[in-house]
C-alpha positions in Angstrom: 33.3 150.7 156.6 32.4 150.6 153.0 32.2 154.2 151.0 27.9 153.2 151.0 28.6 153.6 154.8 30.2 156.3 154.7 28.2 158.2 152.4 24.7 157.1 154.4 26.6 158.3 157.8 27.9 161.7 156.0 24.1 162.1 154.4 22.5 161.9 158.2 24.9 164.6 159.5 23.7 167.2 157.7 19.8 166.4 158.3 19.9 165.8 161.6 19.1 169.7 162.5 15.3 169.0 161.0 14.8 166.8 164.0 15.0 169.8 166.8 11.7 171.6 164.2 8.8 171.8 165.5 5.8 172.2 163.6 3.1 175.4 164.0 0.2 174.4 166.3 -2.3 175.7 163.5 -1.2 174.3 160.5 1.9 172.4 159.3 4.5 175.3 158.6 7.9 174.1 160.3 9.5 176.4 162.8 12.6 176.3 165.1 14.4 176.8 168.3 15.8 180.4 167.9 13.2 181.6 165.3 12.4 184.7 166.5 8.8 185.9 167.4 8.2 187.6 164.1 8.6 184.7 161.9 6.5 182.4 164.4 3.5 184.4 164.4 3.8 185.3 160.5 4.5 181.3 160.2 2.1 180.1 162.5 -0.4 183.1 162.6 -2.1 185.4 165.2 -1.6 183.6 168.9 -4.6 183.7 170.9 -2.8 185.3 173.7 0.6 186.8 174.4 2.6 187.6 177.4 5.7 189.1 178.3 7.2 189.6 181.2 10.6 189.8 183.0 12.1 186.4 184.4 13.4 187.0 187.7 17.1 185.3 188.4 17.6 183.8 192.0 20.2 185.8 194.1 22.7 184.0 196.0 21.6 183.7 199.7 22.3 183.1 203.2 20.0 182.3 205.8 20.7 182.4 209.6 18.8 180.4 212.5 19.5 180.0 215.8 18.4 176.7 217.1 17.7 175.5 220.8 19.4 172.5 222.1 17.6 169.7 222.7 17.2 169.7 226.2 18.8 168.2 229.0 21.4 170.5 227.2 20.7 174.4 227.4 22.0 177.3 224.8 21.7 178.0 221.1 23.3 176.6 218.0 24.3 179.5 215.0 23.3 177.6 212.0 23.9 179.6 208.2 22.8 177.8 204.8 24.2 179.4 201.5 22.2 179.0 198.5 22.9 179.3 194.8 20.2 179.0 192.5 17.4 177.9 195.0 20.2 175.3 195.8 22.5 174.8 199.6 25.9 175.1 198.8 27.2 175.7 202.0 26.0 174.8 205.7 27.5 176.0 208.7 26.8 174.6 212.4 28.3 177.3 214.8 31.2 177.9 212.9 32.1 174.3 211.3 31.1 173.5 207.5 29.6 170.5 207.5 28.0 168.6 204.0 24.7 167.4 206.0 23.1 168.0 209.7 19.9 167.3 211.8 20.2 170.6 213.4 16.6 171.4 213.0 15.9 167.4 213.6 15.2 166.0 209.8 18.1 166.1 208.0 19.2 168.9 205.2 22.4 168.4 203.1 24.1 170.3 200.3 22.2 170.4 197.3 18.8 170.4 199.4 16.4 173.4 198.0 15.0 176.2 199.7 12.0 175.0 199.8 13.2 171.8 201.4 15.2 173.8 204.1 12.6 176.3 205.2 10.2 172.5 205.4 12.5 171.4 208.2 13.7 174.8 209.8 10.9 176.7 209.0 11.5 180.7 208.3 15.2 181.5 209.1 16.0 184.6 211.5 17.9 186.5 209.0 18.2 186.2 205.4 21.2 187.9 203.5 20.7 188.6 200.0 23.1 190.0 197.4 21.9 193.0 195.6 20.0 192.3 192.0 22.0 194.7 189.2 18.7 195.4 187.0 19.9 197.1 184.1 18.1 197.3 180.8 20.7 195.0 179.1 20.1 192.6 181.9 16.3 192.8 181.6 16.4 192.3 177.9 17.6 189.0 178.1 15.5 188.0 180.9 12.5 188.8 178.7 10.4 186.2 178.3 7.1 186.0 175.7 4.9 183.4 175.8 2.5 183.0 172.6 -0.8 180.5 173.5 -2.8 179.2 170.6 -6.1 177.2 171.6 -6.0 174.4 169.7 -6.5 171.0 170.8 -4.5 170.8 173.2 -3.7 174.2 174.0 0.0 175.2 172.9 2.3 177.9 174.8 5.7 178.7 172.8 7.9 180.5 174.7 10.6 183.4 173.8 13.5 184.3 175.6 15.1 187.8 174.3 13.1 186.9 171.2 14.1 183.9 170.3 11.8 180.5 170.7 13.4 178.4 173.0 10.4 175.9 173.4 
């Protein structure tokens, strides 16, 4: 590698952070992920709409089903599916851990979403859910703000805990 190539490489490493910059939807001012809400409003102007809410985090859940055996067999099978972040992480059929099952008719497997399991197996008989702790500190960290500029096309900027994320 020549000295010139090394110099170009070093220079390129220093200019890459501007690649992540975003232009304001109303002008050509530059904003960056991590900028706070007040800075963005100052650079981009007053938004046409602003919405603030607390983002709900999904809680771990365990769904239980009691499934009828197909004729000519009689009886029921207990199936439990544990979810974390809306994805199946554990499936048990009559106390035996499995990676996939057709106990409901169609296949569900590890990684299946809550929507997929509900579509295949129906509404669970029992749902165990861990209690959500709602501290002020967690709520502040999960505070989402969306500001919208009615440009063509409309642009919505999202902030988490007051910092630009998108």
